[in-house]
Phi, psi and omega in degrees: 000126179280171181297322179295321177296319180295316178298317179298319180296315179298315180296322179292325177292321178295325180295334181278347181282147175285165177300321180296319179293321177296316179297319179299317180297315180297315179300319182292337178279332189258312185288146174295153178294151179277137180293312183223099189282075176271069183071005181301320180298317180295316179294318181295319177297320179296316178299317181297312180299315180294321178302314180296318180293334183271024184304329183259014182285150182284164177284160178276138181232153176276183184298337179271359179089005180277136179291129177237357175222142176292170179301314182290324175296319178296318178298317179296315178304313181293320180296319177295316180296314181295322178294316178301316179294318183296325182259005180054049178235163176283153177297327178299322178294315180297314178301316182298310184289328182269332189238294192290333176276353187249312186267149182249158173079198180278165177057043180299320180295321178294324177298315178297317180298318178299318177295320177299318180295325176292319176300313180300317180299311181294320181296322181291339180279350181289000000 
């Protein structure tokens, strides 16, 4: 079997995957592994899916109308909140399992956001 045959076979198998399975594969390649997977994978996939779906959401503004969160930060905030509501969990629990239990050092949320943006980029290329 030549390389072109192998590439064709892989692509045909990828075409058979659902969007959710494709997203799961991309996430598993990019995100760090979870130390203790107490539903963290499911929550992280949900946050990721919602983050991608919220591509056109507005930025967050304060009462005076001044922007205080970037578009991507706002999307992440909303994705975390929506996931927490969907699973009847606190947002702190979702943040902990998806971000703080996984990433090390400072700017853990920014690290997660960078990974989300990479997932989104790869997913959009499918």
